[in-house]
C-alpha positions as CSV (number, residue, x, y, z in Angstrom):
1,X,0.0,0.0,0.0
2,X,1.3,3.4,-1.0
3,X,2.1,5.9,1.8
4,X,0.9,9.5,1.7
5,X,4.4,10.6,0.9
6,X,4.6,8.2,-2.1
7,X,1.2,9.3,-3.3
8,X,2.3,13.0,-3.2
9,X,5.5,12.2,-5.0
10,X,3.6,10.2,-7.6
11,X,1.2,13.1,-8.1
12,X,4.1,15.5,-8.5
13,X,5.8,13.3,-11.1
14,X,2.6,13.1,-13.1
15,X,2.1,16.8,-13.0
16,X,5.7,17.3,-14.1
17,X,5.2,14.8,-16.9
18,X,2.0,16.5,-18.1
19,X,3.7,19.9,-18.0
20,X,6.7,18.6,-20.1
21,X,4.2,17.0,-22.6
22,X,2.3,20.3,-22.8
23,X,5.5,22.4,-23.2
24,X,6.8,20.0,-25.9
25,X,3.6,20.1,-27.9
26,X,3.4,23.9,-27.6
27,X,7.0,24.3,-28.8
28,X,6.4,22.1,-31.8
29,X,3.1,23.9,-32.6
30,X,4.8,27.4,-32.4
31,X,7.7,26.3,-34.6
32,X,5.4,24.7,-37.2
33,X,3.3,27.9,-37.4
34,X,6.4,30.0,-37.8
35,X,7.7,27.7,-40.5
36,X,4.4,27.7,-42.4
37,X,4.3,31.5,-42.4
38,X,7.8,31.9,-43.8
39,X,7.9,29.1,-46.4
40,X,6.5,28.6,-49.9
41,X,4.6,25.2,-49.7
42,X,4.3,25.0,-53.4
43,X,8.1,25.3,-53.8
44,X,8.6,22.8,-51.1
45,X,6.4,20.2,-52.9
46,X,8.0,20.9,-56.3
47,X,11.5,20.6,-54.8
48,X,10.7,17.2,-53.1
49,X,9.2,15.8,-56.3
50,X,12.4,16.5,-58.2
51,X,14.5,14.3,-56.0
52,X,15.5,11.1,-57.8
53,X,14.3,7.8,-56.4
54,X,17.8,6.4,-56.3
55,X,18.8,9.3,-53.9
56,X,15.9,8.5,-51.6
57,X,16.6,4.8,-51.6
58,X,20.3,5.4,-50.9
59,X,19.5,7.7,-48.0
60,X,17.0,5.1,-46.5
61,X,19.6,2.4,-46.9
62,X,22.2,4.5,-45.1
63,X,19.8,5.2,-42.2
64,X,19.0,1.5,-42.0
65,X,22.7,0.6,-41.8
66,X,23.1,3.2,-39.1
67,X,20.4,1.4,-37.1
68,X,22.1,-2.0,-37.7
69,X,25.4,-0.6,-36.4
70,X,23.7,1.1,-33.3
71,X,22.3,-2.3,-32.4
72,X,25.8,-3.8,-32.6
73,X,27.2,-1.0,-30.4
74,X,24.5,-1.5,-27.8
75,X,25.1,-5.3,-27.8
76,X,28.8,-4.5,-27.0
77,X,27.8,-2.1,-24.3
78,X,25.7,-4.9,-22.8
79,X,28.8,-7.1,-22.9
80,X,27.1,-9.3,-25.4
81,X,24.8,-10.7,-22.8
82,X,22.0,-10.6,-25.4
83,X,21.9,-11.8,-29.0
84,X,22.4,-9.3,-31.8
85,X,18.9,-10.0,-33.0
86,X,17.5,-9.1,-29.6
87,X,19.5,-5.9,-29.6
88,X,18.4,-5.0,-33.1
89,X,14.7,-5.6,-32.2
90,X,14.9,-3.7,-28.9
91,X,16.7,-0.7,-30.4
92,X,14.2,-0.3,-33.2
93,X,11.2,-0.9,-30.8
94,X,12.5,1.9,-28.6
95,X,13.2,4.3,-31.4
96,X,9.9,3.6,-33.0
97,X,8.1,4.3,-29.7
98,X,10.1,7.5,-29.2
99,X,8.6,8.6,-32.5
100,X,5.0,8.3,-31.2
101,X,5.3,8.7,-27.4
102,X,6.5,11.8,-25.4
103,X,9.1,11.9,-22.6
104,X,11.5,9.6,-24.5
105,X,9.4,6.7,-23.1
106,X,10.9,4.6,-25.9
107,X,14.1,4.3,-24.0
108,X,12.2,2.9,-21.0
109,X,10.5,0.5,-23.5
110,X,13.8,-0.7,-24.8
111,X,15.0,-1.6,-21.3
112,X,11.6,-3.1,-20.4
113,X,11.3,-5.3,-23.5
114,X,14.9,-6.5,-23.2
115,X,14.5,-7.4,-19.5
116,X,11.3,-9.4,-20.4
117,X,13.2,-11.3,-23.2
118,X,16.4,-11.9,-21.2
119,X,17.7,-12.6,-17.7
120,X,19.0,-9.0,-17.4
121,X,17.6,-6.6,-14.9
122,X,15.7,-3.5,-16.0
123,X,18.0,-1.0,-14.3
124,X,21.1,-2.7,-15.5
125,X,19.8,-2.4,-19.1
126,X,18.7,1.2,-18.7
127,X,22.2,2.2,-17.5
128,X,23.6,0.9,-20.8
129,X,21.1,3.1,-22.7
130,X,22.4,6.1,-20.7
131,X,26.0,5.2,-21.8
132,X,24.8,5.1,-25.4
133,X,23.2,8.5,-25.0
134,X,26.5,9.9,-23.5
135,X,28.3,8.7,-26.7
136,X,25.6,10.3,-28.8
137,X,26.1,13.7,-27.0
138,X,29.9,13.5,-27.3
139,X,29.9,12.6,-31.0
140,X,27.4,15.4,-31.6
141,X,29.6,17.9,-29.8
142,X,32.6,16.7,-31.8
143,X,30.7,17.2,-35.0
144,X,29.8,20.7,-34.1
145,X,33.3,21.5,-32.9
146,X,34.7,20.3,-36.2
147,X,32.3,22.2,-38.4
148,X,31.5,25.4,-36.5
149,X,35.0,27.0,-37.0
150,X,34.7,26.7,-40.8
151,X,31.3,28.4,-40.7
152,X,31.6,31.1,-38.0
153,X,35.3,32.0,-38.0
154,X,37.0,33.4,-41.1
155,X,40.5,32.1,-40.4
156,X,42.8,29.7,-42.0
157,X,41.8,26.1,-42.1
158,X,44.8,25.1,-39.9
159,X,43.5,27.4,-37.1
160,X,40.0,26.0,-37.4
161,X,41.3,22.5,-37.1
162,X,43.4,23.4,-34.0
163,X,40.3,25.1,-32.4
164,X,38.3,21.9,-33.0
165,X,40.9,19.6,-31.7
166,X,41.3,21.7,-28.5
167,X,37.6,21.5,-27.9
168,X,37.5,17.7,-28.4
169,X,40.5,17.2,-26.2
170,X,38.8,19.3,-23.4
171,X,35.6,17.2,-23.6
172,X,37.5,13.9,-23.6
173,X,39.5,15.1,-20.6
174,X,36.4,15.9,-18.6
175,X,35.0,12.5,-19.4
176,X,38.2,10.8,-18.2
177,X,37.9,12.8,-15.0
178,X,34.3,11.6,-14.6
179,X,35.4,8.0,-15.1
180,X,38.6,8.0,-13.0
181,X,38.3,10.6,-10.2
182,X,34.6,11.6,-9.8
183,X,35.1,12.2,-6.1
184,X,37.5,15.0,-6.7
185,X,35.3,16.5,-9.4
186,X,32.4,16.4,-6.9
187,X,34.6,18.2,-4.3
188,X,35.3,21.0,-6.8
189,X,31.6,21.3,-7.5
190,X,30.7,21.4,-3.8
191,X,33.3,24.2,-3.3
192,X,32.1,26.3,-6.2
193,X,28.4,26.0,-5.3
194,X,28.5,25.7,-1.5
195,X,26.4,28.9,-1.3
196,X,23.5,27.1,-3.2
197,X,22.7,24.0,-1.1
198,X,20.0,22.5,-3.3
199,X,21.9,23.1,-6.6
200,X,25.1,21.9,-4.9
201,X,23.5,18.6,-3.8
202,X,21.8,18.1,-7.2
203,X,25.0,18.6,-9.1
204,X,27.1,16.4,-6.8
205,X,24.6,13.6,-7.0
206,X,24.5,13.9,-10.8
207,X,28.3,13.7,-11.1
208,X,28.4,10.4,-9.2
209,X,25.3,9.1,-11.2
210,X,26.9,9.9,-14.5
211,X,30.3,8.5,-13.3
212,X,28.7,5.2,-12.3
213,X,27.1,4.9,-15.7
214,X,30.5,5.4,-17.4
215,X,32.4,2.9,-15.3
216,X,32.1,0.3,-18.0
217,X,34.4,2.5,-20.1
218,X,37.3,1.8,-17.8
219,X,37.8,-1.4,-19.7
220,X,40.1,-0.2,-22.5
221,X,39.2,-3.0,-25.0
222,X,35.5,-2.5,-24.5
223,X,35.9,1.2,-24.7
224,X,37.5,1.0,-28.1
225,X,34.9,-1.5,-29.4
226,X,32.0,0.7,-28.3
227,X,33.7,3.8,-29.7
228,X,34.3,2.0,-33.0
229,X,30.7,0.9,-33.5
230,X,29.2,4.2,-32.3
231,X,31.4,6.2,-34.7
232,X,30.3,3.9,-37.6
233,X,26.7,4.4,-36.5
234,X,27.1,8.2,-36.9
235,X,29.2,7.9,-40.1
236,X,26.2,6.2,-41.9
237,X,23.8,8.8,-40.4
238,X,26.1,11.4,-41.9
239,X,26.1,9.5,-45.1
240,X,22.3,9.6,-45.3
241,X,22.4,13.4,-45.1
242,X,25.2,13.7,-47.6
243,X,23.3,11.5,-50.2
244,X,20.1,13.5,-49.8
245,X,22.1,16.8,-50.1
246,X,23.5,15.6,-53.4
247,X,19.9,15.2,-54.6
248,X,19.0,18.8,-53.6
249,X,22.2,20.7,-54.5
250,X,24.9,20.3,-57.1
251,X,27.7,21.6,-54.9
252,X,28.0,19.8,-51.5
253,X,31.1,20.1,-49.4
254,X,32.0,17.8,-46.5
255,X,31.3,20.4,-43.9
256,X,27.6,20.6,-44.7
257,X,26.5,17.1,-43.5
258,X,28.8,17.3,-40.5
259,X,27.3,20.6,-39.4
260,X,23.7,19.6,-40.2
261,X,24.1,16.4,-38.1
262,X,25.5,18.3,-35.2
263,X,22.8,21.0,-35.3
264,X,19.9,18.6,-35.7
265,X,21.2,16.5,-32.8
266,X,21.3,19.6,-30.6
267,X,17.9,20.7,-31.9
268,X,16.0,17.5,-31.1
269,X,17.2,17.7,-27.5
270,X,14.8,20.7,-27.1
271,X,11.5,19.7,-25.5
272,X,9.0,19.1,-28.3
273,X,6.3,16.8,-29.6
274,X,7.1,13.0,-30.1
275,X,9.4,12.6,-33.1
276,X,10.6,16.2,-32.8
277,X,8.0,17.3,-35.4
278,X,8.7,20.8,-36.5
279,X,11.9,21.1,-34.4
280,X,13.9,18.8,-36.7
281,X,12.8,20.7,-39.8
282,X,13.6,24.0,-38.1
283,X,17.1,23.0,-37.0
284,X,17.9,21.6,-40.5
285,X,16.6,24.8,-42.0
286,X,18.8,26.8,-39.6
287,X,21.8,24.7,-40.5
288,X,21.3,25.1,-44.2
289,X,20.8,28.9,-43.8
290,X,24.4,29.1,-42.8
291,X,25.2,28.1,-46.4
292,X,22.9,30.7,-47.9
293,X,20.1,28.1,-48.8
294,X,16.6,29.4,-49.4
295,X,14.4,28.7,-46.4
296,X,11.7,26.9,-48.4
297,X,14.2,24.6,-50.0
298,X,15.9,24.1,-46.6
299,X,12.5,23.2,-45.1
300,X,11.9,20.7,-48.0
301,X,15.2,19.0,-47.2
302,X,14.5,18.8,-43.5
303,X,11.0,17.5,-44.0
304,X,12.1,14.8,-46.4
305,X,15.1,13.7,-44.4
306,X,13.0,13.6,-41.2
307,X,10.5,11.3,-43.0
308,X,13.2,9.1,-44.4
309,X,14.9,8.8,-41.0
310,X,11.6,7.8,-39.3
311,X,10.4,5.4,-42.0
312,X,12.7,2.4,-41.6
313,X,12.7,2.7,-37.8
314,X,8.9,2.7,-37.6
315,X,8.6,-0.2,-40.1
316,X,11.3,-2.4,-38.3
317,X,10.0,-1.3,-34.9
318,X,6.4,-2.4,-35.6
319,X,7.5,-5.7,-37.1
320,X,9.7,-6.3,-34.0
321,X,6.8,-5.6,-31.7
322,X,4.6,-8.0,-33.6
323,X,7.3,-10.7,-33.5
324,X,7.7,-10.1,-29.7
325,X,3.9,-10.4,-29.2
326,X,3.6,-6.8,-28.2
327,X,1.0,-4.1,-29.1
328,X,1.6,-0.4,-29.7
329,X,-1.8,0.5,-28.2
330,X,-1.7,1.1,-24.5
331,X,2.1,1.4,-24.1
332,X,1.9,5.0,-23.1
333,X,0.2,4.2,-19.9
334,X,2.3,1.1,-19.3
335,X,5.6,3.0,-19.8
336,X,4.5,5.9,-17.6
337,X,3.8,3.4,-14.8
338,X,7.5,2.4,-14.9
339,X,8.3,6.0,-13.8
340,X,6.3,5.5,-10.5
341,X,8.1,6.4,-7.4
342,X,8.8,3.1,-5.6
């Protein structure tokens, strides 16, 4: 039986969830309205219709290969305690549900489905998903650090490369500190924010929490294996953007897909509707505007790439759910129940 304290915490959690859902939907709605006001829909449709079928097929194939590689990376993070097929099905089930459900409930679904189909514990599995997300954030930051200097700073290429490398080295150094000496980093945090007790405790706890999630990376061999597969995952994601760019524009340089991938990764982290509807198109449009692309054509590119990115994930995810004997209907309530305060 739940105590009064647990009931209050549960109520607070549901209010917070509902607020986040509302804010996300509102953000997407505002962005969509702004986009519709500023673009030429007729030009968008004409531009999309001109894209060759082979370009579209190539982009979808690259996205599918990226999903296959992500599944391999996650299997390695799990120390191969599940089969590759199980990893592939769970990854796509989770990503598919993230497309339809708010609050990134698809990540909870991935852990839940995998625990039901294996001997692994839910929390153990969920921790590995956190590690995967840390890799995603790091790679996204690296992509931005590599591409931004070429776009924002009118200096020699050599200086841009040096700036990018310094940023990457700094990020890697902080990750190493988190893995090896989190207690010292926590002490530094406590010293800096001792005048703000609540924020101080929150930050200190988060440092240890993230550090615990990263402990698997102390194994050098496993670290290299995970890094290899995650980089390949993003390489093919970049390749899908590059292929589609070639269908839209005759002159495409290597910086364009790198910058677009970094910007879109940053953009979809903003609270929005499930599937980042509107936000993805807006961030792609923002990224292409740095290269002087017309906003209607940029929107057409973002819209088409968003659709092509979702398509294989949704198809494979639904097939995987059916093979696992699961149903999409009702999972929103079931997954929210996993967030209950114990």
